[in-house]
C-alpha positions in Angstrom: 72.0 -4.0 -22.9 70.9 -0.4 -22.3 68.8 0.3 -19.3 66.2 2.3 -21.4 65.6 -0.8 -23.5 65.0 -3.0 -20.4 62.7 -0.4 -19.0 60.7 -0.4 -22.2 60.4 -4.2 -22.2 59.3 -4.3 -18.6 56.8 -1.5 -19.2 55.3 -3.4 -22.2 54.9 -6.6 -20.1 53.3 -4.7 -17.2 50.8 -3.1 -19.5 49.8 -6.5 -20.9 49.5 -7.9 -17.4 47.2 -5.1 -16.4 45.0 -5.4 -19.5 44.7 -9.1 -19.1 43.9 -8.8 -15.4 41.0 -6.5 -16.1 39.9 -8.9 -18.8 40.0 -11.8 -16.4 43.0 -13.5 -17.9 46.3 -14.5 -16.2 49.6 -13.2 -17.6 53.2 -14.5 -17.2 55.2 -11.3 -17.0 58.5 -13.0 -16.8 57.7 -15.0 -19.9 56.8 -11.9 -21.9 60.1 -10.2 -20.9 62.2 -13.3 -21.9 60.4 -13.7 -25.2 61.0 -10.1 -26.1 64.7 -10.1 -25.2 65.3 -13.4 -27.1 63.4 -12.0 -30.2 65.6 -8.9 -30.2 68.8 -10.9 -29.8 67.9 -13.2 -32.7 67.4 -10.2 -34.9 70.7 -8.8 -33.8 69.2 -5.6 -32.6 69.5 -4.3 -29.1 69.8 -0.6 -29.4 67.5 1.6 -27.4 66.5 3.5 -30.6 64.6 0.4 -31.7 62.1 0.9 -28.9 59.6 3.7 -28.5 59.6 4.8 -24.9 56.4 6.5 -23.9 56.8 9.7 -22.0 54.4 11.6 -19.6 53.3 14.1 -22.3 52.5 12.0 -25.3 51.5 8.4 -24.9 51.1 6.1 -28.0 48.9 3.9 -25.9 45.1 3.5 -26.5 42.9 5.6 -24.1 41.8 2.5 -22.2 45.4 1.3 -21.6 46.5 4.8 -20.7 43.6 4.8 -18.2 45.0 1.7 -16.6 48.3 3.4 -16.0 46.7 6.5 -14.5 43.9 4.8 -12.4 44.8 2.3 -9.8 42.2 -0.5 -9.5 39.9 -0.1 -6.5 40.7 -2.5 -3.7 37.8 -5.0 -3.4 36.5 -5.9 0.0 36.0 -9.4 1.4 32.2 -8.9 1.5 32.1 -7.9 -2.2 34.2 -10.8 -3.5 32.9 -13.6 -1.2 29.3 -12.2 -1.0 29.2 -12.2 2.8 26.7 -9.9 4.6 29.4 -7.9 6.4 27.4 -7.1 9.6 26.5 -10.7 10.2 27.5 -12.2 13.6 27.2 -15.8 12.4 29.2 -16.2 9.2 32.9 -16.6 8.4 33.3 -12.8 8.1 32.3 -12.5 11.8 35.2 -14.9 12.6 37.6 -12.8 10.5 36.5 -9.7 12.4 37.4 -11.4 15.7 41.1 -11.3 14.7 41.5 -8.4 12.3 39.5 -5.4 11.2 37.5 -5.9 8.0 35.2 -3.4 6.5 31.9 -4.2 4.9 31.0 -2.9 1.5 30.6 0.9 1.7 27.2 2.5 2.3 25.6 4.3 -0.6 26.0 7.6 1.3 29.8 7.0 1.3 30.2 6.3 -2.4 31.1 9.5 -4.2 30.2 10.4 -7.8 33.0 11.4 -10.1 32.9 14.6 -12.1 32.5 12.8 -15.4 29.5 10.9 -14.1 28.0 14.0 -12.6 28.0 15.6 -16.0 26.1 12.6 -17.4 23.6 12.7 -14.5 23.0 16.5 -14.8 22.1 16.0 -18.5 19.4 13.6 -17.4 18.1 15.7 -14.6 17.9 18.7 -16.8 15.4 16.8 -19.0 13.3 15.9 -16.0 9.8 17.2 -15.5 9.4 20.6 -13.9 9.2 20.7 -10.1 5.6 21.9 -9.9 4.5 18.7 -11.7 6.7 16.5 -9.5 5.5 18.3 -6.4 1.9 17.8 -7.4 2.4 14.0 -7.9 4.4 13.7 -4.6 1.6 15.5 -2.8 -1.1 13.4 -4.4 0.8 10.2 -3.5 1.2 11.2 0.1 -2.4 12.3 0.6 -4.2 9.8 -1.6 -2.1 6.7 -2.5 0.4 6.0 0.2 -2.2 4.5 2.6 -2.5 1.4 0.4 0.9 -0.3 0.9 2.6 2.3 3.1 6.0 1.6 1.6 7.2 4.9 3.1 6.3 6.9 6.2 5.3 10.4 4.8 7.4 12.6 7.0 10.5 10.5 6.4 10.0 10.7 2.7 9.1 14.3 2.5 12.1 15.4 4.6 14.4 13.7 2.2 12.5 15.0 -0.8 12.9 18.6 0.4 16.6 18.1 1.2 17.1 16.7 -2.4 15.9 19.9 -4.0 18.3 22.0 -1.9 21.4 20.1 -3.1 23.7 22.0 -5.5 24.7 18.7 -7.0 24.3 15.0 -6.3 27.5 14.0 -4.4 26.8 10.4 -3.5 25.0 7.3 -4.8 22.4 7.7 -2.1 21.4 11.1 -3.6 21.1 9.5 -7.0 19.1 6.5 -5.7 16.6 9.0 -4.1 16.1 10.6 -7.5 14.9 7.3 -8.8 12.7 6.8 -5.7 10.7 10.0 -6.1 10.4 9.5 -9.9 9.1 6.0 -9.2 6.7 7.5 -6.7 5.5 10.0 -9.3 5.0 7.3 -11.9 3.1 5.1 -9.6 0.9 8.0 -8.3 0.0 8.8 -12.0 -1.6 5.3 -12.3 -4.4 6.5 -9.9 -5.2 9.5 -12.1 -7.7 10.7 -13.3 -9.7 10.3 -10.1 -12.9 11.6 -8.5 -10.9 14.5 -7.0 -8.9 15.2 -10.2 -10.8 14.5 -13.3 -8.5 15.6 -16.2 -5.7 13.5 -17.8 -2.9 16.1 -17.6 -1.0 18.1 -15.0 0.0 21.7 -15.8 -0.6 21.0 -19.5 1.5 17.8 -19.7 -0.5 14.6 -20.4 -0.3 11.8 -17.9 1.1 9.6 -20.7 4.0 12.0 -21.3 4.6 12.3 -17.6 5.0 8.6 -17.3 7.3 8.4 -20.3 9.5 11.2 -19.0 9.8 9.4 -15.6 10.7 6.2 -17.4 13.4 7.8 -19.5 15.1 9.4 -16.5 14.9 6.2 -14.4 16.3 4.1 -17.2 19.2 6.5 -17.5 20.0 6.8 -13.8 19.4 3.2 -12.5 22.4 1.5 -14.4 24.7 4.2 -12.9 23.6 3.3 -9.4 24.1 -0.4 -10.0 27.5 0.2 -11.5 28.7 2.4 -8.6 27.0 0.4 -5.8 26.3 -3.3 -6.8 25.1 -4.2 -3.3 22.3 -1.7 -3.1 20.5 0.1 -0.2 17.1 0.5 1.5 16.2 3.2 -1.1 16.9 0.7 -3.9 14.6 -1.8 -2.3 11.9 0.8 -2.0 12.0 2.1 -5.6 12.2 -1.5 -6.9 9.1 -2.2 -4.9 7.3 0.7 -6.5 8.4 -0.5 -9.9 6.7 -3.8 -9.1 3.5 -2.2 -7.8 3.5 -0.1 -11.0 3.8 -3.3 -13.1 0.9 -4.8 -11.3 -1.3 -1.8 -12.1 -0.4 -2.2 -15.7 -1.3 -5.9 -15.8 2.2 -7.3 -15.8 2.1 -9.7 -12.9 5.1 -11.6 -14.0 7.1 -8.4 -14.1 6.0 -7.7 -10.5 7.3 -11.1 -9.5 10.7 -10.4 -11.1 11.0 -7.0 -9.5 10.0 -8.5 -6.1 12.8 -11.1 -6.7 15.4 -8.3 -7.1 14.0 -6.3 -4.2 14.3 -9.3 -1.8 17.8 -10.0 -3.0 18.9 -6.5 -2.3 17.1 -6.5 1.0 19.1 -9.6 2.1 22.4 -8.1 0.8 21.9 -5.1 3.1 20.7 -7.2 6.0 17.0 -6.2 6.3 16.3 -9.8 7.4 18.9 -9.7 10.3 18.9 -8.5 13.8 18.6 -4.7 14.0 21.7 -4.5 16.3 23.8 -5.5 13.3 22.7 -2.7 11.1 24.9 0.3 10.3 25.6 2.5 13.3 24.9 5.5 11.1 21.2 4.6 10.9 19.0 6.4 13.3 15.9 4.8 15.0 13.6 6.1 12.3 15.7 4.7 9.5 15.8 1.3 11.3 12.0 1.4 11.5 11.8 2.1 7.8 13.9 -1.0 7.2 11.6 -3.1 9.4 8.5 -1.8 7.7 10.0 -2.4 4.2 10.8 -6.0 5.1 7.3 -6.4 6.4 5.9 -5.3 3.1 8.3 -7.6 1.2 7.0 -10.5 3.3 3.4 -9.7 2.5 3.9 -9.3 -1.3 6.1 -12.4 -1.4 3.5 -14.5 0.4 0.5 -13.3 -1.6 2.1 -13.4 -5.0 3.8 -16.8 -4.5 0.4 -18.2 -3.5 -1.4 -16.6 -6.4 1.2 -17.6 -9.1 2.0 -20.9 -7.4 5.7 -20.2 -7.0 8.2 -20.9 -4.2 8.4 -17.8 -1.9 11.7 -15.8 -1.9 11.6 -15.3 1.8 11.4 -18.0 4.5 8.2 -18.7 6.3 9.6 -17.5 9.6 8.7 -14.0 10.7 10.4 -13.2 14.0 9.6 -10.3 16.2 12.9 -8.5 15.7 12.2 -7.8 12.0 8.7 -6.5 12.7 7.9 -2.8 13.1 8.4 -1.5 16.7 7.7 2.2 16.6 4.3 3.9 17.0 4.4 6.6 14.3 1.5 9.0 14.6 -0.3 9.6 11.3 -1.0 13.3 12.2 0.2 15.6 14.9 -3.4 16.8 15.5 -4.7 13.4 16.6 -4.4 12.1 20.2 -1.5 10.1 21.4 -3.6 7.0 21.7 -4.6 7.1 18.0 -3.9 3.8 16.2 -0.8 3.5 14.1 -2.1 3.0 10.5 0.7 0.6 9.8 -1.1 -1.9 12.1 -3.0 -3.1 9.0 0.3 -4.1 7.3 1.4 -5.9 10.5 -1.9 -7.8 10.5 -1.4 -8.7 6.9 2.1 -10.1 7.6 0.6 -12.1 10.5 -2.1 -13.3 8.2 0.4 -14.4 5.6 2.5 -16.2 8.2 -0.5 -18.1 9.5 -1.4 -19.5 6.1 2.3 -20.3 5.4 2.4 -22.4 8.5 -1.0 -24.0 7.8 -0.7 -24.8 4.1 -1.6 -28.4 3.1 1.2 -30.6 1.8 1.6 -30.5 -2.0 0.9 -33.6 -4.0 -1.2 -35.4 -1.4 -4.8 -36.4 -1.8 -7.2 -33.6 -0.9 -8.2 -33.8 2.7 -11.6 -32.0 3.3 -11.2 -32.5 7.1 -7.9 -30.7 6.9 -9.5 -27.7 5.2 -12.1 -27.6 8.0 -9.5 -27.9 10.7 -7.4 -25.0 9.2 -10.6 -22.9 9.1 -11.4 -23.6 12.7 -7.8 -22.8 13.7 -7.9 -19.6 11.8 -11.1 -18.5 13.4 -10.0 -19.4 16.9 -6.5 -17.8 16.8 -6.1 -15.1 14.1 -9.7 -13.8 13.9 -10.3 -14.0 17.6 -7.3 -11.9 18.4 -7.6 -9.2 15.9 -7.7 -5.6 17.2 -11.3 -4.3 17.4 -10.5 -1.5 14.9 -9.8 -4.1 12.2 -12.2 -6.9 13.2 -14.9 -8.2 10.8 -17.4 -6.4 13.1 -15.2 -3.4 13.8 -15.1 -0.6 16.3 -15.4 2.6 14.1 -14.6 5.2 16.7 -11.5 6.5 14.8 -13.0 6.4 11.3 -13.9 10.1 11.0 -10.5 11.3 12.3 -8.5 8.9 10.3 -10.0 8.9 6.8 -7.9 6.1 5.4 -8.6 3.7 8.3 -11.9 2.4 6.9 -10.2 1.7 3.5 -7.3 -0.1 5.2 -9.8 -2.2 7.1 -11.4 -3.2 3.9 -8.1 -4.1 2.4 -7.4 -6.4 5.4 -10.9 -8.0 5.0 -10.3 -8.6 1.3 -7.1 -10.4 2.2 -8.8 -12.5 4.9 -11.6 -13.7 2.5 -9.0 -14.3 -0.3 -7.1 -16.6 2.1 -10.3 -18.5 2.9 -11.0 -18.9 -0.8 -7.5 -20.3 -1.2 -8.1 -22.7 1.7 -11.2 -24.2 0.1 -10.6 -23.9 -3.7 -8.7 -27.3 -3.9 -12.1 -29.0 -3.4 -12.9 -28.1 -7.0 -9.8 -29.5 -8.4 -10.4 -33.2 -7.6 -10.5 -35.9 -10.2 -14.0 -37.3 -11.0 -13.0 -40.9 -10.0 -11.7 -39.5 -6.6 -15.1 -38.0 -5.9 -16.9 -41.3 -6.6 -14.6 -43.3 -4.3 -15.2 -41.1 -1.3 -17.0 -42.4 1.7 -20.3 -40.8 2.6 -19.0 -38.6 5.5 -16.2 -37.3 3.2 -18.8 -36.3 0.6 -20.7 -34.4 3.2 -17.4 -32.6 4.2 -16.6 -31.8 0.6 -20.1 -30.4 0.1 -19.5 -28.2 3.2 -16.1 -27.1 1.8 -17.8 -26.0 -1.4 -20.5 -24.1 0.5 -17.7 -22.4 2.6 -15.9 -21.5 -0.6 -19.0 -19.9 -2.1 -19.6 -17.8 1.0 -16.0 -16.8 1.1 -16.2 -15.7 -2.5 -19.4 -13.8 -1.9 -17.9 -12.0 1.1 -14.8 -11.2 -0.9 -16.8 -9.6 -3.7 -18.8 -7.6 -1.1 -15.6 -6.3 0.5 -14.1 -5.3 -2.8 -17.3 -3.5 -3.7 -17.2 -1.6 -0.4 -13.6 -0.6 -0.9 -14.3 0.6 -4.5 -17.2 2.7 -3.3 -15.0 4.2 -0.5 -12.4 5.1 -3.2 -15.0 7.0 -5.2 -16.4 4.1 -7.4 -14.7 5.5 -10.5 -12.4 3.9 -13.1 -9.2 2.5 -11.5 -6.2 0.4 -12.3 -5.8 -0.6 -8.7 -5.0 -4.3 -8.8 -6.2 -5.0 -5.3 -9.7 -4.3 -6.6 -9.5 -6.0 -10.0 -7.7 -9.2 -9.2 -10.0 -10.3 -6.2 -13.1 -9.6 -8.3 -11.8 -12.0 -10.9 -10.5 -14.6 -8.5 -13.7 -14.7 -6.5 -16.0 -14.9 -9.6 -14.2 -17.9 -11.2 -14.9 -20.4 -8.3 -18.5 -19.2 -8.0 -19.0 -20.0 -11.7 -17.3 -23.3 -11.2 -19.7 -24.2 -8.4 -22.7 -23.0 -10.3 -21.8 -25.4 -13.1 -23.5 -28.1 -10.9 -27.2 -27.7 -10.7 -27.3 -29.6 -7.4 -25.2 -26.8 -5.8 -25.5 -25.6 -3.0 -27.2 -28.8 -1.8 -28.4 -29.1 1.8 -27.3 -25.9 3.5 -28.6 -27.1 6.9 -26.3 -30.1 6.9 -22.5 -30.4 6.9 -20.2 -30.0 9.8 -21.4 -27.8 12.7 -19.0 -25.4 14.2 -19.0 -24.2 17.8 -16.8 -21.1 17.1 -17.3 -17.7 18.6 -16.0 -16.2 15.4 -17.4 -18.0 12.3 -17.6 -15.5 9.3 -18.8 -18.2 6.9 -21.3 -20.1 9.1 -24.2 -17.7 8.8 -23.7 -17.2 5.1 -24.1 -20.9 4.4 -27.6 -21.0 5.7 -28.6 -18.3 3.1 -26.6 -19.7 0.2 -28.3 -20.1 -3.2 -27.2 -20.9 -6.7 -29.1 -17.9 -8.1 -27.4 -15.6 -5.6 -23.9 -16.9 -6.7 -24.8 -16.5 -10.4 -25.9 -12.9 -9.8 -22.7 -12.1 -7.8 -20.7 -13.4 -10.8 -22.7 -11.3 -13.2 -22.1 -8.2 -11.0 -18.4 -9.0 -10.9 -18.3 -9.3 -14.7 -20.1 -5.9 -15.0 -17.6 -4.2 -12.7 -14.7 -5.6 -14.6 -16.2 -4.5 -18.0 -16.5 -1.0 -16.6 -12.9 -1.0 -15.3 -11.7 -2.5 -18.6 -11.9 1.0 -20.2 -8.7 2.0 -18.3 -7.1 -1.3 -17.2 -5.6 -4.2 -19.3 -5.9 -6.3 -16.2 -9.7 -5.7 -16.0 -10.1 -6.1 -19.7 -8.5 -9.6 -19.8 -10.4 -10.6 -16.7 -13.7 -9.4 -18.1 -13.1 -11.2 -21.4 -12.3 -14.4 -19.6 -15.3 -14.2 -17.2 -17.6 -13.5 -20.1 -16.5 -16.7 -21.8 -16.9 -18.7 -18.6 -20.4 -17.3 -18.1 -21.4 -18.4 -21.5 -20.0 -21.8 -20.9 -21.9 -22.3 -17.6 -25.1 -20.9 -19.0 -25.0 -23.2 -22.0 -24.0 -26.4 -20.2 -26.6 -28.9 -18.9 -25.0 -30.5 -15.8 -26.5 -33.5 -14.2 -27.7 -32.8 -10.7 -25.6 -34.3 -8.0 -22.9 -35.6 -10.4 -19.5 -34.9 -9.1 -17.9 -35.9 -12.4 -20.0 -33.3 -14.2 -18.9 -30.6 -11.8 -15.2 -31.6 -12.3 -15.5 -31.4 -16.1 -17.0 -27.9 -15.8 -14.2 -26.9 -13.4 -11.7 -28.1 -15.9 -13.3 -25.9 -18.6 -13.2 -22.9 -16.3 -9.6 -23.3 -15.5 -8.6 -23.7 -19.1 -10.5 -20.7 -20.2 -9.0 -18.5 -17.4 -5.4 -19.2 -18.7 -5.1 -15.8 -20.4 -5.4 -14.2 -17.0 -2.3 -15.9 -15.6 -0.4 -15.1 -18.9 -0.9 -11.4 -18.4 0.2 -10.9 -15.9 8.8 -16.2 12.0 10.0 -18.4 13.7 6.5 -19.8 14.3 4.4 -18.1 16.9 0.7 -18.1 17.6 -1.1 -14.8 17.0 -2.1 -14.4 20.6 1.5 -15.1 21.8 2.8 -12.5 19.4 0.6 -9.7 20.7 2.8 -9.3 23.8 5.8 -8.3 21.6 4.0 -7.0 18.6 3.6 -3.4 17.4 -0.1 -3.9 18.1 0.8 -3.5 21.7 1.0 0.3 22.1 3.0 0.0 25.4 6.0 -1.1 23.5 5.9 1.6 20.9 8.3 4.4 20.5 5.9 7.3 19.9 6.9 9.8 17.2 4.8 12.7 16.1 5.4 14.5 12.8 3.6 17.5 11.3 4.1 16.2 7.7 1.2 18.5 6.6 3.6 21.4 7.1 6.1 19.7 4.7 3.3 19.4 2.1 2.6 23.1 2.4 6.2 23.8 1.5 5.7 21.9 -1.7 2.4 23.1 -2.9 0.7 25.5 -0.5 -2.8 24.3 0.6 -2.9 20.6 1.6 -6.7 20.1 1.1 -7.3 17.1 -1.1 -10.2 19.0 -2.7 -7.8 21.6 -3.9 -5.8 19.1 -6.0 -7.8 20.0 -9.0 -6.4 23.5 -9.0 -3.1 22.2 -10.1 -3.7 22.2 -13.9 
């Protein structure tokens, strides 16, 4: 049999094997060869002329098959196939590394972009918004928005942003991911416009709606390319996914935020943000490592808060060990003194607050324990509140307020979170069945009454903190969810309590505390039903105003309005716990549309010795990021933002 004929048969079998391999099917090459030879023999043909032999110049194969011949499949790594985190020191891959070298999945900076994909990317980037518009939004984000969640340290972000614009072409996946990051930043910043400092709804003649649409189009084109080239992800991907979630929350899509948080936490664990810093890539400098720690800190805060609010199981474990917490003291401004507080302290405190309540949550499904709620409150006051830095205390030291303009607002954000957590601690007292209330012993009834009074004071303090923050931010229309959601979630329990005409009962009785820090104790003595109703009306009025720009506020206002009508029209029986329970049921049913729209353990005092709150352990870094802003837009005065039209 001619050699050319055998070669053709073998080539045919090899092609089928390659195509089936990429399709996920197994192929018996020897069987294909034998079948072909026997078929030819049966037909009595064995001449080489019967077979077309492809040459190097003209291939009869389909383009996909020809591609298989020309392109050798990429060699997959152990980490990619088995899903190991390659830098771990505790899994099977760590054992493999003890005997033979084994590389982890490549870093995004090491993954090149082919010429063909570069052409596709360039087409998308050419349709991107002009640089002056993007510069304006980046500048507005850094000066006006970033203080809220502090997802990024401004000098770190601005340095990479300036570098990106100097690139002749995007040569790696890391460059492409950063494109998505600053587009996400611009989209998110636009949610806070117009504002008191910038009162029009366009930038350089382009409407905010068109700006958001342009950002979305570019992101939707670039993101799938990144995932295809780098399935594992990177720190930048975690960050821009987080911004997508924050954006969703502003637009009233709370469930979308939960889904994006889920993806962000998965990527974070794939790249090892939860692990010891010593196992991170050796190419990461100390500032990059700090950005990883700060990003993980934010993920923990959002995961804790959102899982509590939506009653979901958290994505991250309850433990929050010191090695994953921020460790560097990054100065907010080169002009302030070296002893200036690090503004990220607020986020560290928020993470510690979340960890406290994770470790002190009541067991699900058990009968409500009013004594347990009181004990948790006492523990919270004597540990967390008692050890807070004076700059962030409920009665704060304001010596830095004038030099650090965002500090008072960050303090209010922390106070909002504190009173939200106290509302969550006492809210279950309103969810008891009527027959349970009747069967309670006398002392437990007194404790439940005190729980309800504490809940009311926590709700009132929460509304006052939100009002103060809104005023600091200019008091104008906003989509900022950290203002809108607490207003609604504080007003609902107040209306539920006011459904009982016997509320607030004896404000001089109840359980007496001997706490040095007791934020609710004084308020109970001045509690009145009329005051709670007025606070609920003020909350409704504020939501109705914000509803002009926010779907979140519109749905909340509509629901609160219906609850207000229900409470005003009801005729509860004084002192009847069953009546109060039925009113509570009505409130919870009516508020359903809102939900549809949408450490290893340590005590706080013990953590202070190794926490970023201890300035002695900080690595001090000073950055003149205002100079970077001047490179983008000239003057850096916030008052001048309106000149960019």
